[in-house]
All heavy atoms as an XYZ file, in Angstrom:
890
protein
N     -55.414     18.216    232.257
C     -56.380     17.962    231.216
C     -55.648     17.715    229.899
O     -54.689     18.402    229.558
C     -57.321     19.155    231.076
C     -58.318     18.950    229.969
S     -59.196     20.437    229.479
C     -60.639     20.364    230.449
N     -56.120     16.746    229.153
C     -55.513     16.385    227.867
C     -55.760     17.477    226.832
O     -56.801     18.141    226.827
C     -56.081     15.062    227.382
N     -54.801     17.644    225.963
C     -54.917     18.582    224.853
C     -55.745     17.932    223.747
O     -55.543     16.761    223.412
C     -53.525     18.919    224.326
C     -53.493     19.910    223.206
C     -53.733     21.339    223.653
O     -53.508     21.640    224.846
O     -54.165     22.150    222.819
N     -56.696     18.667    223.171
C     -57.495     18.157    222.067
C     -56.802     18.527    220.755
O     -56.509     19.696    220.504
C     -58.905     18.749    222.103
C     -59.825     18.084    221.115
O     -59.800     16.865    220.971
N     -60.638     18.857    220.435
N     -56.513     17.497    219.924
C     -55.808     17.717    218.668
C     -56.294     16.683    217.667
O     -56.093     15.483    217.854
C     -54.293     17.586    218.894
C     -53.465     17.846    217.667
C     -53.285     19.142    217.188
C     -52.856     16.803    216.984
C     -52.520     19.386    216.058
C     -52.091     17.045    215.848
C     -51.923     18.334    215.395
O     -51.178     18.569    214.271
N     -56.954     17.148    216.609
C     -57.443     16.246    215.574
C     -56.319     15.912    214.594
O     -55.475     16.760    214.295
C     -58.607     16.874    214.818
C     -59.831     17.076    215.699
O     -59.927     16.413    216.759
O     -60.699     17.895    215.333
N     -56.329     14.664    214.102
C     -55.302     14.206    213.167
C     -55.956     13.687    211.889
O     -57.108     13.267    211.900
C     -54.409     13.106    213.791
C     -55.238     11.896    214.229
C     -53.597     13.660    214.957
C     -54.417     10.717    214.760
N     -55.199     13.729    210.799
C     -55.633     13.150    209.527
C     -54.621     12.076    209.153
O     -53.414     12.316    209.152
C     -55.712     14.211    208.406
C     -56.049     13.560    207.071
C     -56.730     15.285    208.757
N     -55.130     10.892    208.853
C     -54.301      9.757    208.453
C     -54.610      9.449    206.996
O     -55.773      9.267    206.631
C     -54.596      8.525    209.336
C     -54.286      8.845    210.803
C     -53.814      7.309    208.848
C     -54.777      7.790    211.775
N     -53.579      9.412    206.174
C     -53.742      9.036    204.776
C     -53.623      7.522    204.678
O     -52.557      6.961    204.960
C     -52.682      9.697    203.900
C     -52.851     11.197    203.813
O     -54.001     11.666    203.887
O     -51.833     11.897    203.684
N     -54.709      6.870    204.294
C     -54.699      5.421    204.155
C     -53.596      5.013    203.181
O     -53.411      5.631    202.135
C     -56.065      4.949    203.644
C     -56.223      3.439    203.614
C     -57.583      3.046    203.055
O     -58.045      3.613    202.078
N     -58.203      2.076    203.689
N     -52.818      3.988    203.541
C     -51.751      3.491    202.686
C     -50.427      4.226    202.829
O     -49.486      3.945    202.106
N     -50.348      5.169    203.772
C     -49.120      5.933    204.000
C     -48.647      5.752    205.433
O     -49.437      5.444    206.326
C     -49.363      7.427    203.758
O     -49.724      7.669    202.430
N     -47.374      5.979    205.650
C     -46.837      6.000    207.010
C     -47.433      7.202    207.732
O     -47.562      8.288    207.160
C     -45.296      6.114    206.991
C     -44.738      6.378    208.372
C     -44.677      4.861    206.394
N     -47.809      7.006    208.988
C     -48.322      8.101    209.808
C     -47.403      8.275    211.005
O     -47.022      7.303    211.652
C     -49.746      7.809    210.297
C     -50.237      8.845    211.268
C     -50.725     10.055    210.813
C     -50.161      8.625    212.639
C     -51.144     11.031    211.709
C     -50.582      9.593    213.531
C     -51.075     10.796    213.069
N     -47.065      9.517    211.298
C     -46.202      9.802    212.440
C     -46.666     11.086    213.112
O     -46.907     12.095    212.440
C     -44.752      9.945    211.977
O     -43.902     10.135    213.073
N     -46.805     11.034    214.418
C     -47.222     12.184    215.217
C     -46.161     12.422    216.281
O     -45.952     11.576    217.153
C     -48.580     11.910    215.876
C     -49.106     12.953    216.853
C     -49.423     14.261    216.122
C     -50.361     12.428    217.550
N     -45.462     13.549    216.174
C     -44.453     13.914    217.162
C     -45.131     14.756    218.226
O     -45.797     15.751    217.929
C     -43.293     14.697    216.518
C     -42.287     15.144    217.574
C     -42.612     13.857    215.446
N     -44.973     14.341    219.494
C     -45.586     15.029    220.626
C     -44.468     15.590    221.497
O     -43.508     14.886    221.801
C     -46.467     14.063    221.448
C     -47.111     14.783    222.627
C     -47.524     13.415    220.559
N     -44.607     16.849    221.895
C     -43.673     17.472    222.830
C     -44.496     17.992    224.005
O     -45.384     18.834    223.819
C     -42.883     18.627    222.178
C     -41.954     19.273    223.199
C     -42.107     18.138    220.970
N     -44.215     17.468    225.193
C     -44.950     17.876    226.387
C     -44.155     18.913    227.167
O     -42.968     18.735    227.427
C     -45.234     16.665    227.276
C     -46.111     15.580    226.660
C     -46.333     14.452    227.673
C     -47.447     16.152    226.211
N     -44.844     20.008    227.538
C     -44.220     21.076    228.313
C     -45.121     21.438    229.485
O     -46.342     21.249    229.419
C     -44.000     22.309    227.431
C     -43.042     22.059    226.281
C     -42.848     23.290    225.445
C     -41.878     23.014    224.302
N     -41.655     24.200    223.481
N     -44.518     21.985    230.530
C     -45.315     22.432    231.668
C     -45.922     23.806    231.364
O     -45.747     24.345    230.262
C     -44.497     22.425    232.967
C     -43.363     23.436    232.991
O     -43.368     24.381    232.161
O     -42.479     23.294    233.855
N     -46.640     24.379    232.319
C     -47.320     25.657    232.104
C     -46.363     26.808    231.801
O     -46.781     27.830    231.250
C     -48.179     26.000    233.322
C     -49.356     25.056    233.483
O     -49.767     24.432    232.478
O     -49.865     24.923    234.615
N     -45.098     26.671    232.184
C     -44.098     27.710    231.914
C     -43.353     27.476    230.602
O     -42.417     28.209    230.285
C     -43.092     27.774    233.069
C     -43.742     28.206    234.372
O     -44.645     29.077    234.319
O     -43.363     27.677    235.439
N     -43.732     26.425    229.853
C     -43.098     26.133    228.579
C     -41.832     25.309    228.686
O     -41.111     25.148    227.709
N     -41.570     24.756    229.874
C     -40.387     23.926    230.090
C     -40.734     22.478    229.726
O     -41.744     21.948    230.208
C     -39.906     24.013    231.557
C     -38.721     23.092    231.793
C     -39.559     25.456    231.918
N     -39.919     21.829    228.877
C     -40.208     20.436    228.510
C     -40.257     19.531    229.744
O     -39.447     19.677    230.664
C     -39.036     20.052    227.610
C     -38.521     21.345    227.076
C     -38.727     22.340    228.185
N     -41.228     18.620    229.753
C     -41.332     17.639    230.832
C     -40.291     16.551    230.621
O     -40.086     16.109    229.487
C     -42.726     17.017    230.857
C     -43.889     17.960    231.140
C     -45.206     17.188    231.083
C     -43.733     18.621    232.499
N     -39.658     16.100    231.680
C     -38.703     15.000    231.584
C     -39.480     13.691    231.607
O     -40.091     13.339    232.614
C     -37.701     15.053    232.737
C     -36.572     14.037    232.578
O     -36.662     13.160    231.697
O     -35.600     14.140    233.341
N     -39.477     12.982    230.504
C     -40.232     11.733    230.362
C     -39.353     10.502    230.536
O     -39.740      9.404    230.151
C     -40.930     11.696    228.999
C     -41.959     12.806    228.766
C     -42.504     12.739    227.346
C     -43.086     12.724    229.789
N     -38.177     10.678    231.138
C     -37.300      9.546    231.412
C     -38.034      8.546    232.298
O     -38.613      8.920    233.317
C     -36.004     10.017    232.102
O     -35.360     10.969    231.251
C     -35.076      8.855    232.381
N     -38.049      7.287    231.893
C     -38.727      6.244    232.651
C     -40.197      6.071    232.305
O     -40.852      5.169    232.813
N     -40.725      6.916    231.447
C     -42.125      6.811    231.038
C     -42.241      5.948    229.782
O     -41.328      5.877    228.974
C     -42.709      8.191    230.710
C     -43.114      9.007    231.902
C     -42.175      9.665    232.681
C     -44.451      9.126    232.249
C     -42.548     10.431    233.768
C     -44.842      9.887    233.336
C     -43.882     10.525    234.087
O     -44.270     11.277    235.168
N     -43.400      5.331    229.629
C     -43.786      4.707    228.369
C     -45.007      5.451    227.859
O     -45.654      6.193    228.603
C     -44.106      3.211    228.531
O     -45.160      3.061    229.494
C     -42.869      2.432    228.986
N     -45.316      5.269    226.605
C     -46.455      5.926    225.988
C     -47.306      4.885    225.290
O     -46.811      3.855    224.850
C     -45.990      6.953    224.942
C     -45.244      8.109    225.497
S     -43.552      7.660    225.896
C     -43.095      9.048    226.881
N     -48.589      5.167    225.208
C     -49.509      4.263    224.503
C     -50.646      5.093    223.920
O     -50.988      6.159    224.429
C     -50.037      3.182    225.435
C     -50.851      3.723    226.610
C     -51.186      2.644    227.586
N     -52.010      3.180    228.697
C     -52.194      2.573    229.831
N     -51.636      1.392    230.048
N     -52.958      3.103    230.761
N     -51.212      4.592    222.846
C     -52.324      5.279    222.218
C     -53.125      4.326    221.358
O     -52.589      3.349    220.833
N     -54.414      4.614    221.233
C     -55.310      3.754    220.460
C     -56.280      4.584    219.650
O     -56.624      5.712    220.017
C     -56.122      2.849    221.391
C     -55.316      1.870    222.184
C     -56.182      1.016    223.093
O     -57.366      1.295    223.304
N     -55.600     -0.032    223.631
N     -56.749      3.972    218.562
C     -57.828      4.513    217.747
C     -59.017      3.586    217.909
O     -58.873      2.362    217.860
C     -57.412      4.612    216.265
C     -56.272      5.621    216.104
C     -58.599      4.980    215.390
C     -55.718      5.711    214.694
N     -60.186      4.179    218.104
C     -61.436      3.417    218.229
C     -62.530      4.093    217.408
O     -62.396      5.244    217.020
C     -61.874      3.313    219.692
C     -60.885      2.527    220.533
C     -61.357      2.399    221.964
N     -60.325      1.731    222.752
C     -60.555      0.766    223.608
N     -61.792      0.349    223.810
N     -59.566      0.223    224.277
N     -63.619      3.375    217.193
C     -64.746      3.925    216.436
C     -65.430      5.047    217.206
O     -65.897      6.029    216.618
C     -65.750      2.831    216.098
N     -65.479      4.924    218.522
C     -66.061      5.954    219.383
C     -65.451      5.803    220.772
O     -64.846      4.766    221.083
C     -67.584      5.815    219.463
O     -67.929      4.665    220.212
N     -65.647      6.791    221.607
C     -65.126      6.711    222.980
C     -65.774      5.568    223.754
O     -65.148      4.981    224.635
C     -65.350      8.032    223.714
S     -64.372      9.391    223.052
N     -67.009      5.247    223.429
C     -67.730      4.196    224.137
C     -67.396      2.792    223.624
O     -67.762      1.800    224.261
C     -69.229      4.436    224.027
N     -66.710      2.697    222.504
C     -66.405      1.396    221.909
C     -65.393      0.624    222.747
O     -64.382      1.164    223.188
C     -65.844      1.582    220.499
O     -65.457      0.344    219.963
N     -65.653     -0.668    222.941
C     -64.724     -1.535    223.666
C     -63.673     -2.136    222.733
O     -62.728     -2.760    223.199
C     -65.506     -2.654    224.369
N     -63.828     -1.918    221.444
C     -62.950     -2.528    220.455
C     -61.909     -1.524    219.948
O     -62.258     -0.443    219.468
C     -63.767     -3.036    219.250
O     -64.752     -3.944    219.720
C     -62.871     -3.729    218.237
N     -60.649     -1.909    220.057
C     -59.571     -1.087    219.524
C     -59.457     -1.334    218.024
O     -59.320     -2.479    217.589
C     -58.230     -1.443    220.205
O     -58.359     -1.231    221.611
C     -57.096     -0.608    219.659
N     -59.523     -0.272    217.246
C     -59.332     -0.385    215.799
C     -57.861     -0.672    215.523
O     -57.517     -1.576    214.765
C     -59.773      0.903    215.068
C     -61.233      1.230    215.346
C     -59.478      0.824    213.578
C     -62.243      0.275    214.779
N     -56.984      0.113    216.141
C     -55.534     -0.061    215.988
C     -54.832      0.688    217.113
O     -55.345      1.688    217.611
C     -55.060      0.422    214.601
C     -53.703     -0.176    214.244
C     -55.045      1.923    214.508
C     -53.409     -0.178    212.778
N     -53.677      0.181    217.501
C     -52.860      0.844    218.521
C     -51.642      1.482    217.854
O     -51.052      0.905    216.934
C     -52.408     -0.155    219.579
N     -51.297      2.674    218.305
C     -50.088      3.331    217.830
C     -48.860      2.621    218.399
O     -48.904      2.056    219.488
C     -50.021      4.780    218.324
C     -51.059      5.688    217.750
C     -52.088      6.172    218.542
C     -51.010      6.089    216.422
C     -53.045      7.030    218.034
C     -51.961      6.943    215.903
C     -52.983      7.420    216.703
N     -47.766      2.677    217.673
C     -46.457      2.334    218.212
C     -45.882      3.647    218.722
O     -45.703      4.588    217.944
C     -45.543      1.734    217.134
O     -46.131      0.529    216.651
C     -44.157      1.459    217.688
N     -45.647      3.730    220.029
C     -45.151      4.971    220.622
C     -43.719      4.772    221.098
O     -43.413      3.783    221.759
C     -46.035      5.407    221.781
S     -47.725      5.805    221.285
N     -42.856      5.713    220.755
C     -41.440      5.645    221.069
C     -41.023      6.902    221.814
O     -41.295      8.018    221.345
C     -40.608      5.525    219.773
O     -41.104      4.428    219.005
C     -39.148      5.312    220.081
N     -40.362      6.728    222.936
C     -39.857      7.839    223.739
C     -38.566      8.330    223.085
O     -37.479      7.917    223.438
C     -39.630      7.353    225.182
C     -39.641      8.479    226.177
O     -39.644      9.643    225.819
N     -39.649      8.123    227.449
N     -38.681      9.234    222.113
C     -37.557      9.596    221.242
C     -36.538     10.536    221.881
O     -35.359     10.452    221.572
C     -38.066     10.221    219.937
O     -39.003     11.250    220.258
C     -38.748      9.179    219.075
N     -36.972     11.444    222.723
C     -36.062     12.381    223.387
C     -36.655     12.735    224.747
O     -37.214     13.823    224.931
C     -35.851     13.627    222.530
C     -34.595     14.379    222.896
O     -34.024     14.129    223.974
O     -34.182     15.243    222.097
N     -36.561     11.807    225.706
C     -37.278     11.951    226.976
C     -36.936     13.206    227.764
O     -37.824     13.796    228.377
C     -36.918     10.693    227.751
C     -35.778     10.073    227.051
C     -35.786     10.572    225.650
N     -35.701     13.661    227.749
C     -35.355     14.842    228.546
C     -35.946     16.119    227.967
O     -36.066     17.122    228.671
C     -33.827     15.001    228.697
O     -33.250     15.116    227.401
C     -33.232     13.820    229.452
N     -36.336     16.085    226.696
C     -36.991     17.233    226.070
C     -38.496     17.034    225.933
O     -39.163     17.783    225.219
C     -36.368     17.521    224.697
C     -34.915     17.986    224.727
C     -34.396     18.209    223.315
C     -34.768     19.246    225.567
N     -39.045     15.995    226.599
C     -40.486     15.760    226.582
C     -41.023     15.304    225.249
O     -42.207     15.454    224.967
N     -40.174     14.708    224.417
C     -40.563     14.372    223.043
C     -40.741     12.862    222.863
O     -39.883     12.078    223.238
C     -39.502     14.871    222.082
C     -39.835     14.637    220.614
C     -38.682     15.049    219.728
N     -38.238     16.390    220.062
C     -38.349     17.452    219.275
N     -38.866     17.332    218.082
N     -37.922     18.627    219.657
N     -41.874     12.499    222.248
C     -42.091     11.115    221.844
C     -42.872     11.101    220.548
O     -43.440     12.106    220.130
C     -42.774     10.292    222.947
C     -44.168     10.731    223.300
C     -45.276     10.140    222.710
C     -44.382     11.713    224.255
C     -46.561     10.517    223.048
C     -45.666     12.091    224.610
C     -46.761     11.503    224.007
N     -42.867      9.941    219.882
C     -43.523      9.793    218.591
C     -44.504      8.636    218.632
O     -44.192      7.573    219.162
C     -42.470      9.533    217.489
O     -41.520     10.602    217.498
C     -43.107      9.435    216.120
N     -45.681      8.857    218.071
C     -46.677      7.792    217.891
C     -46.820      7.578    216.386
O     -46.985      8.545    215.639
C     -48.017      8.184    218.493
S     -47.979      8.341    220.275
N     -46.763      6.328    215.957
C     -46.761      6.079    214.518
C     -47.565      4.844    214.137
O     -47.886      3.997    214.976
C     -45.324      5.945    214.014
O     -44.674      4.884    214.666
N     -47.865      4.795    212.841
C     -48.504      3.644    212.207
C     -47.741      3.359    210.922
O     -47.322      4.286    210.218
C     -49.968      3.938    211.867
C     -50.900      4.257    213.027
C     -52.247      4.763    212.511
C     -51.092      3.047    213.920
N     -47.584      2.095    210.581
C     -46.889      1.713    209.360
C     -47.830      1.810    208.156
O     -49.054      1.924    208.308
C     -46.371      0.271    209.447
O     -47.494     -0.618    209.516
C     -45.469      0.068    210.655
N     -47.250      1.714    206.973
C     -48.047      1.692    205.747
C     -49.043      0.537    205.776
O     -50.215      0.712    205.428
C     -47.126      1.562    204.520
O     -46.261      2.695    204.480
C     -47.912      1.469    203.234
N     -48.596     -0.640    206.206
C     -49.488     -1.805    206.272
C     -50.646     -1.550    207.240
O     -51.787     -1.951    206.970
C     -48.713     -3.048    206.694
N     -50.367     -0.888    208.351
C     -51.423     -0.618    209.327
C     -52.450      0.375    208.787
O     -53.654      0.176    208.953
C     -50.823     -0.086    210.629
C     -50.080     -1.140    211.421
C     -49.391     -0.543    212.618
O     -48.635      0.429    212.516
N     -49.651     -1.129    213.784
N     -52.001      1.446    208.133
C     -52.969      2.421    207.624
C     -53.739      1.867    206.430
O     -54.900      2.201    206.232
C     -52.302      3.760    207.248
O     -51.399      3.567    206.161
C     -51.593      4.382    208.440
N     -53.097      0.988    205.653
C     -53.794      0.343    204.536
C     -54.938     -0.516    205.044
O     -56.005     -0.590    204.422
C     -52.814     -0.510    203.711
O     -51.810      0.352    203.169
C     -53.505     -1.234    202.575
N     -54.737     -1.161    206.185
C     -55.738     -2.070    206.750
C     -56.909     -1.350    207.413
O     -57.929     -1.981    207.708
C     -55.074     -3.006    207.757
N     -56.795     -0.051    207.644
C     -57.899      0.683    208.274
C     -59.083      0.791    207.323
O     -58.913      1.118    206.145
C     -57.441      2.089    208.685
C     -56.423      2.167    209.813
C     -55.914      3.586    209.981
C     -57.042      1.666    211.113
N     -60.258      0.523    207.831
C     -61.470      0.566    207.009
C     -61.906      2.006    206.779
O     -61.966      2.808    207.703
C     -62.584     -0.213    207.689
N     -62.204      2.314    205.528
C     -62.691      3.647    205.185
C     -63.999      3.531    204.410
O     -64.213      2.565    203.677
C     -61.643      4.430    204.368
O     -62.132      5.741    204.135
C     -61.312      3.770    203.063
N     -64.856      4.512    204.588
C     -66.144      4.522    203.889
C     -66.199      5.619    202.842
O     -67.162      5.720    202.105
C     -67.298      4.734    204.893
O     -67.063      5.950    205.617
C     -67.400      3.579    205.859
N     -65.161      6.449    202.775
C     -65.161      7.575    201.844
C     -64.969      7.145    200.404
O     -64.234      6.203    200.109
N     -65.624      7.866    199.505
C     -65.486      7.610    198.077
C     -64.549      8.610    197.418
O     -64.077      8.383    196.309
C     -66.859      7.672    197.403
N     -64.275      9.725    198.100
C     -63.330     10.726    197.608
C     -62.402     11.104    198.754
O     -62.657     10.784    199.917
C     -64.041     11.998    197.102
O     -64.695     12.638    198.190
C     -65.056     11.663    196.014
N     -61.322     11.819    198.428
C     -60.307     12.144    199.423
C     -60.843     12.962    200.590
O     -60.345     12.868    201.691
C     -59.147     12.911    198.779
C     -58.476     12.130    197.700
C     -58.499     12.574    196.390
C     -57.822     10.950    197.988
C     -57.877     11.848    195.395
C     -57.193     10.215    196.995
C     -57.230     10.668    195.697
N     -61.842     13.798    200.336
C     -62.359     14.646    201.404
C     -63.567     14.033    202.130
O     -64.197     14.690    202.945
C     -62.686     16.046    200.878
C     -63.705     16.035    199.756
O     -64.073     14.946    199.275
O     -64.131     17.126    199.338
N     -63.880     12.779    201.842
C     -64.929     12.058    202.578
C     -64.244     11.162    203.605
O     -64.064      9.972    203.402
C     -65.796     11.235    201.626
C     -66.661     12.084    200.721
C     -67.518     11.248    199.785
O     -67.479      9.996    199.849
O     -68.228     11.850    198.972
N     -63.846     11.783    204.695
C     -63.089     11.088    205.722
C     -63.962     10.121    206.516
O     -65.128     10.387    206.765
C     -62.501     12.096    206.713
C     -61.549     13.082    206.098
C     -61.886     14.421    205.993
C     -60.309     12.671    205.627
C     -61.002     15.334    205.448
C     -59.420     13.579    205.077
C     -59.783     14.912    204.994
O     -58.913     15.809    204.451
N     -63.354      9.015    206.918
C     -63.962      8.130    207.908
C     -63.495      8.640    209.259
O     -62.300      8.848    209.470
C     -63.514      6.672    207.694
O     -63.867      6.291    206.356
C     -64.166      5.740    208.694
N     -64.419      8.853    210.167
C     -64.104      9.476    211.450
C     -63.963      8.449    212.566
O     -64.848      7.629    212.777
C     -65.183     10.491    211.817
C     -64.878     11.274    213.058
C     -65.938     12.330    213.352
O     -66.732     12.662    212.444
O     -65.967     12.822    214.486
N     -62.836      8.505    213.236
C     -62.557      7.708    214.430
C     -62.208      8.667    215.569
O     -62.159      9.881    215.368
C     -61.361      6.770    214.186
C     -61.565      5.726    213.114
C     -60.984      5.856    211.855
C     -62.323      4.588    213.369
C     -61.152      4.879    210.880
C     -62.495      3.603    212.398
C     -61.905      3.770    211.159
O     -62.073      2.791    210.198
N     -61.938      8.122    216.740
C     -61.409      8.903    217.855
C     -60.122      8.243    218.330
O     -59.892      7.057    218.083
C     -62.410      9.031    219.026
C     -63.640      9.811    218.602
C     -62.802      7.673    219.584
N     -59.274      9.013    219.013
C     -58.026      8.456    219.528
C     -57.655      9.166    220.820
O     -58.167     10.251    221.120
C     -56.888      8.612    218.501
C     -56.258      9.984    218.524
C     -55.060     10.195    219.216
C     -56.859     11.072    217.905
C     -54.495     11.459    219.264
C     -56.301     12.321    217.938
C     -55.119     12.518    218.622
O     -54.560     13.773    218.679
N     -56.781      8.545    221.569
C     -56.115      9.239    222.660
C     -54.729      8.645    222.867
O     -54.420      7.571    222.359
C     -56.934      9.281    223.954
C     -57.149      7.952    224.641
O     -56.511      6.947    224.271
O     -57.949      7.900    225.573
N     -53.900      9.419    223.569
C     -52.534      9.030    223.873
C     -52.298      9.277    225.357
O     -52.701     10.322    225.891
C     -51.518      9.838    223.028
C     -50.086      9.525    223.443
C     -51.721      9.589    221.544
N     -51.662      8.307    226.005
C     -51.354      8.410    227.432
C     -49.862      8.221    227.651
O     -49.199      7.513    226.894
C     -52.098      7.330    228.225
C     -53.590      7.419    228.125
C     -54.312      6.271    228.815
O     -53.718      5.184    228.969
O     -55.486      6.467    229.181
N     -49.369      8.868    228.709
C     -48.025      8.569    229.193
C     -48.204      7.765    230.471
O     -49.163      7.960    231.219
C     -47.178      9.840    229.442
C     -47.835     10.776    230.457
C     -46.911     10.558    228.118
C     -46.975     11.958    230.873
N     -47.288      6.825    230.701
C     -47.380      5.941    231.865
C     -46.051      6.020    232.624
O     -44.989      5.732    232.055
C     -47.684      4.482    231.460
C     -47.853      3.604    232.693
C     -48.929      4.425    230.570
N     -46.135      6.400    233.896
C     -44.929      6.537    234.713
C     -44.376      5.163    235.088
O     -45.038      4.137    234.907
C     -45.235      7.321    235.984
O     -46.040      6.537    236.855
N     -43.164      5.161    235.629
C     -42.536      3.912    236.070
C     -43.347      3.217    237.151
O     -43.281      1.999    237.302
C     -41.117      4.187    236.566
N     -44.161      3.979    237.884
C     -45.019      3.387    238.920
C     -46.420      3.071    238.385
O     -47.361      2.885    239.146
C     -45.106      4.305    240.134
O     -45.603      5.581    239.743
N     -46.561      3.010    237.060
C     -47.792      2.600    236.355
C     -48.952      3.585    236.479
O     -50.109      3.197    236.361
C     -48.236      1.208    236.810
O     -47.233      0.262    236.522
N     -48.656      4.859    236.693
C     -49.703      5.876    236.716
C     -49.869      6.407    235.293
O     -48.926      6.952    234.706
C     -49.350      7.025    237.686
C     -50.396      8.137    237.602
C     -49.224      6.503    239.104
N     -51.070      6.224    234.744
C     -51.353      6.669    233.376
C     -51.995      8.052    233.397
O     -52.865      8.331    234.218
C     -52.277      5.681    232.684
N     -51.542      8.901    232.461
C     -52.093     10.240    232.309
C     -52.378     10.471    230.839
O     -51.485     10.363    229.996
C     -51.087     11.311    232.802
O     -50.738     11.037    234.155
C     -51.682     12.702    232.687
N     -53.629     10.791    230.538
C     -53.974     11.101    229.148
C     -53.440     12.492    228.826
O     -53.703     13.450    229.547
C     -55.478     11.044    228.930
C     -55.862     11.301    227.498
C     -57.302     10.958    227.169
N     -58.211     11.092    228.270
C     -59.356     11.766    228.223
N     -59.720     12.383    227.116
N     -60.156     11.814    229.267
N     -52.700     12.603    227.720
C     -52.093     13.884    227.357
C     -52.617     14.450    226.046
O     -52.472     15.635    225.771
C     -50.549     13.776    227.304
C     -49.989     13.493    228.684
C     -50.084     12.733    226.298
N     -53.240     13.605    225.231
C     -53.698     14.038    223.921
C     -54.916     13.218    223.526
O     -54.972     12.018    223.789
C     -52.558     13.807    222.907
C     -52.572     14.515    221.573
C     -52.588     16.026    221.736
C     -51.359     14.102    220.764
N     -55.888     13.873    222.917
C     -57.058     13.168    222.387
C     -57.701     13.994    221.284
O     -57.436     15.182    221.151
C     -58.079     12.841    223.466
C     -58.547     14.028    224.281
O     -58.589     13.941    225.496
N     -58.879     15.151    223.675
N     -58.523     13.318    220.487
C     -59.219     14.024    219.425
C     -59.808     13.075    218.415
O     -59.913     11.871    218.651
N     -60.188     13.636    217.283
C     -60.706     12.834    216.186
C     -59.542     12.411    215.288
O     -58.588     13.158    215.106
C     -61.714     13.638    215.365
C     -62.963     13.927    216.115
N     -63.167     15.104    216.793
C     -64.065     13.176    216.321
C     -64.346     15.072    217.377
N     -64.913     13.915    217.116
N     -59.661     11.212    214.749
C     -58.712     10.711    213.755
C     -59.490     10.551    212.464
O     -60.396      9.716    212.386
C     -58.101      9.389    214.196
N     -59.183     11.365    211.487
C     -59.877     11.333    210.209
C     -59.038     10.544    209.208
O     -57.863     10.849    208.992
C     -60.106     12.754    209.686
C     -60.996     13.574    210.587
C     -60.463     14.542    211.430
C     -62.370     13.376    210.591
C     -61.283     15.302    212.255
C     -63.204     14.136    211.405
C     -62.642     15.095    212.238
O     -63.450     15.833    213.060
N     -59.649      9.540    208.591
C     -58.957      8.677    207.629
C     -59.364      9.066    206.212
O     -60.536      9.020    205.858
C     -59.297      7.214    207.894
C     -58.670      6.195    206.966
C     -57.147      6.189    207.105
C     -59.231      4.811    207.230
N     -58.369      9.456    205.407
C     -58.581      9.796    204.011
C     -58.344      8.542    203.163
O     -57.304      7.903    203.288
C     -57.597     10.904    203.596
O     -57.700     11.174    202.219
N     -59.297      8.162    202.299
C     -59.170      6.917    201.542
C     -58.059      6.968    200.492
O     -57.791      7.998    199.890
C     -60.541      6.748    200.874
C     -61.143      8.107    200.843
C     -60.562      8.859    202.000
N     -57.459      5.809    200.302
C     -56.372      5.622    199.337
C     -56.936      5.208    197.976
O     -57.907      4.454    197.906
C     -55.423      4.542    199.867
C     -54.311      4.178    198.938
C     -53.447      3.058    199.492
O     -53.956      2.210    200.251
O     -52.267      3.030    199.150
N     -56.293      5.642    196.910
C     -56.655      5.218    195.552
C     -55.623      4.223    195.038
O     -55.957      3.136    194.577
C     -56.750      6.426    194.594
C     -56.956      5.957    193.161
C     -57.868      7.347    195.019
N     -54.345      4.577    195.120
C     -53.275      3.738    194.596
C     -52.972      2.620    195.570
O     -52.611      2.872    196.705
C     -52.005      4.582    194.356
O     -52.330      5.649    193.482
C     -50.905      3.730    193.756
N     -53.139      1.385    195.115
C     -52.920      0.233    196.006
C     -51.980     -0.741    195.368
O     -51.853     -0.877    194.215
C     -54.237     -0.442    196.338
C     -55.143      0.515    197.066
C     -56.451     -0.120    197.421
C     -57.330      0.972    198.005
N     -58.356      0.613    198.804
């Protein structure tokens, strides 16, 4: 079962999420040969991807990878908030994909976008 973890993205800033996967005994999973992917959407039922994360297998033997968005990508995200604490709410998930193309969702939750002032 995927871990539920909500994230906050500051519009106009670099976003980076470091993920470390471990088994039930706390031993890091070996992600050698795996790829990762993740998307943000308006809702789970939406067929339209708002944006896809760039996921990098940063330390596969320690179960570590990073999902990120650039400044340009977060700037382009639509927000409806008029103040910093009026977040625009999206959903996201992240999957790992084995060399044999088996996808496993490992993380999901809400993605809250805080509006930018300085542009």
